[in-house]
C-alpha positions in Angstrom: -32.8 15.1 -8.0 -35.0 15.4 -11.0 -38.9 16.0 -10.8 -40.3 12.9 -12.1 -43.9 13.5 -13.4 -46.7 10.6 -13.8 -46.5 9.9 -17.2 -50.4 11.0 -18.0 -49.2 14.6 -16.6 -46.0 14.5 -18.4 -47.6 13.9 -21.9 -50.3 16.3 -21.2 -47.6 19.0 -20.2 -45.3 18.4 -23.2 -48.6 18.7 -25.9 -49.7 21.7 -24.5 -46.1 23.1 -24.2 -45.4 22.7 -27.9 -48.5 24.0 -28.7 -48.1 27.0 -26.6 -44.4 27.7 -27.1 -42.1 28.5 -24.3 -44.2 31.7 -23.3 -46.4 30.5 -20.2 -45.0 27.3 -19.9 -44.8 27.4 -16.1 -48.5 28.7 -15.9 -49.4 25.8 -18.1 -47.6 23.4 -15.8 -49.2 24.8 -12.4 -52.3 24.0 -14.0 -51.7 20.5 -14.9 -50.3 19.6 -11.4 -52.5 18.8 -8.6 -53.1 21.8 -6.5 -52.8 22.4 -2.5 -56.5 23.4 -2.1 -56.0 23.9 1.9 -55.3 27.5 1.4 -58.9 28.3 0.5 -60.0 26.5 3.6 -57.3 29.0 5.6 -58.3 31.9 3.7 -62.0 31.3 4.5 -61.2 30.7 8.3 -59.3 34.1 8.4 -62.2 35.9 6.8 -64.7 34.4 9.2 -62.7 35.5 12.0 -62.2 39.1 10.5 -66.3 39.3 10.0 -66.6 38.2 13.7 -64.1 41.1 14.7 -66.0 43.5 12.5 -69.3 42.6 14.5 -67.5 43.0 17.4 -66.5 46.6 16.6 -69.7 47.5 15.5 -71.3 46.3 18.5 -68.7 48.5 20.7 -69.3 51.5 19.0 -72.9 51.1 19.6 -72.0 51.2 23.3 -72.9 47.6 23.7 -70.6 45.8 26.3 -67.7 47.8 25.2 -65.0 46.0 27.4 -66.3 42.5 26.4 -66.0 43.3 22.9 -62.8 44.7 23.1 -61.5 41.6 24.9 -62.9 39.5 21.8 -61.5 41.7 19.2 -58.1 41.0 20.6 -58.8 37.4 21.0 -59.9 37.3 17.4 -56.8 39.1 16.0 -54.7 36.6 17.7 -56.6 33.8 16.1 -56.2 35.6 12.9 -52.5 35.9 13.3 -51.9 31.9 14.0 -54.1 31.3 10.6 -51.5 33.8 8.8 -48.7 32.0 10.0 -50.3 28.7 8.7 -50.7 30.0 5.5 -47.3 31.4 5.2 -45.8 28.1 6.3 -48.0 26.5 3.7 -46.6 28.8 1.0 -43.1 27.6 1.7 -43.7 23.9 2.1 -46.4 23.7 -0.9 -44.9 22.4 -4.4 -48.0 23.8 -6.2 -50.0 26.6 -5.1 -53.7 27.6 -6.9 -52.0 30.7 -7.9 -48.7 32.8 -7.2 -47.0 32.6 -3.9 -46.5 36.4 -3.9 -50.3 36.9 -4.4 -51.1 34.5 -1.6 -48.7 36.1 0.7 -50.1 39.5 -0.3 -53.4 38.5 -0.1 -53.4 36.9 3.5 -51.4 39.8 5.2 -53.7 42.2 3.7 -56.6 40.4 5.1 -54.6 40.4 8.5 -54.0 44.1 8.0 -57.7 44.8 8.2 -58.1 43.0 11.7 -54.8 44.3 13.2 -56.2 47.8 12.4 -59.1 46.9 14.3 -57.0 45.9 17.2 -55.1 49.1 17.0 -58.3 51.0 17.4 -59.3 48.9 20.4 -56.1 50.0 22.0 -57.1 53.7 21.4 -60.5 52.9 23.0 -58.9 51.6 26.2 -55.9 54.1 26.3 -58.6 56.8 26.5 -61.4 55.0 28.4 -64.0 55.9 26.0 -67.2 54.1 26.4 -69.6 56.0 24.0 -69.1 57.1 20.4 -70.6 59.5 18.0 -73.2 58.4 15.6 -71.0 59.0 12.5 -68.7 56.6 14.1 -71.5 54.1 14.6 -72.4 54.7 11.0 -68.6 53.9 10.1 -68.8 50.5 12.1 -71.7 49.4 9.8 -69.8 50.2 6.7 -66.8 48.2 8.4 -69.5 45.3 8.8 -70.3 45.5 5.2 -66.6 45.7 3.9 -65.7 42.7 6.0 -69.1 40.6 4.7 -68.2 41.4 1.0 -64.2 39.9 1.6 -65.9 36.9 3.1 -68.1 36.4 0.4 -65.2 36.9 -2.3 -62.7 34.7 -0.8 -64.4 31.2 -1.6 -65.0 32.3 -5.0 -61.2 32.6 -5.6 -61.3 28.6 -5.8 -62.8 29.0 -9.2 -61.6 32.4 -10.7 -62.7 31.9 -14.1 -66.3 31.0 -13.2 -66.5 33.6 -10.7 -64.6 36.3 -12.2 -67.8 38.4 -12.6 -68.6 38.4 -9.3 -65.6 38.9 -7.8 -65.0 41.8 -9.8 -68.4 43.2 -8.5 -67.5 42.7 -5.0 -64.3 44.5 -5.2 -66.0 47.5 -6.7 -68.6 47.4 -4.0 -65.8 47.4 -1.5 -64.4 50.5 -3.2 -68.0 52.2 -2.8 -68.0 51.2 0.9 -64.8 52.9 1.4 -65.8 55.9 -0.3 -68.7 56.2 1.9 -66.6 55.6 5.1 -64.3 58.7 3.7 -67.4 60.9 3.6 -68.3 60.0 7.2 -64.9 60.3 8.3 -64.8 63.9 6.9 -68.4 64.5 8.7 -67.2 63.4 12.0 -63.9 65.4 11.8 -66.3 68.7 10.8 -68.7 67.7 13.8 -65.8 67.5 16.2 -64.7 70.9 15.3 -68.0 72.4 15.6 -68.5 70.8 19.0 -65.3 71.2 20.8 -63.1 73.8 18.6 -65.3 76.8 20.0 -64.9 75.3 23.5 -61.3 74.6 23.3 -61.6 70.9 24.4 -58.7 70.1 22.2 -58.3 66.6 24.3 -61.8 65.7 23.0 -61.1 66.8 19.8 -57.6 64.9 19.6 -59.3 61.6 20.7 -62.2 61.7 18.4 -60.2 62.5 15.4 -57.7 59.6 16.1 -60.6 57.3 16.4 -62.2 58.7 13.1 -58.8 58.1 11.3 -58.3 54.5 12.7 -61.7 53.4 11.8 -61.4 54.9 8.4 -58.1 53.1 8.1 -60.1 49.7 8.8 -62.1 50.2 5.6 -58.9 51.3 3.6 -57.3 47.8 4.5 -60.6 45.9 3.3 -60.2 48.1 0.0 -56.5 46.8 0.0 -58.0 43.2 -0.2 -60.1 43.7 -2.7 -57.2 45.3 -4.9 -55.1 42.3 -4.1 -58.1 40.1 -5.4 -58.6 42.5 -8.5 -54.8 41.7 -9.1 -55.2 38.0 -9.0 -58.0 38.0 -11.4 -56.1 39.9 -13.6 -52.9 37.7 -13.4 -55.1 34.3 -13.9 -58.0 34.9 -15.9 
């Protein structure tokens, strides 16, 4: 069955299409048709869930209610998974999306990867029954909160890419700087572990500590992946 466009939309589409030629016709068509804007609501809901998980991780690394905050992260990860499924279902069902379907899928999955990595960190903490954490790990928790807040700021701005392009680019750059600081903390942490446990031959303490440092670093890496997805959307649409 042929798609029947409203006459006003069809006239606008044909006028712009003749002016621009065949190149970019689908992009023009996308801009003329009504958009499915609930994607932004779902993105924001997911990002708020990730921020809440980042705060819980930061608190448990400080030794505050470790088990309670572990449980909270597990619950929040389940909630984030639900939102991710909603987004992927909406991508399949929506005729017009605010930007490319592949970009929507990659964006929400990269966001979900960040909270999944927090959940993996919680599994390690529980497995090895950790209740206290190195000061450098605690600093990494602070960097994770910064990265989560930056992404949460960026997500609503995607609704108006052109108007918000400058701020979105700045946020992506700041997330990269946060990732760089986290890398430095990770390296310092491994060195500290070696100095404290290497000479004494406490291989288990070194192994557990290095695994936690590695997982915390990967949490921030996943936020950088989100920032890279946002940068890619900017390049394609602005």
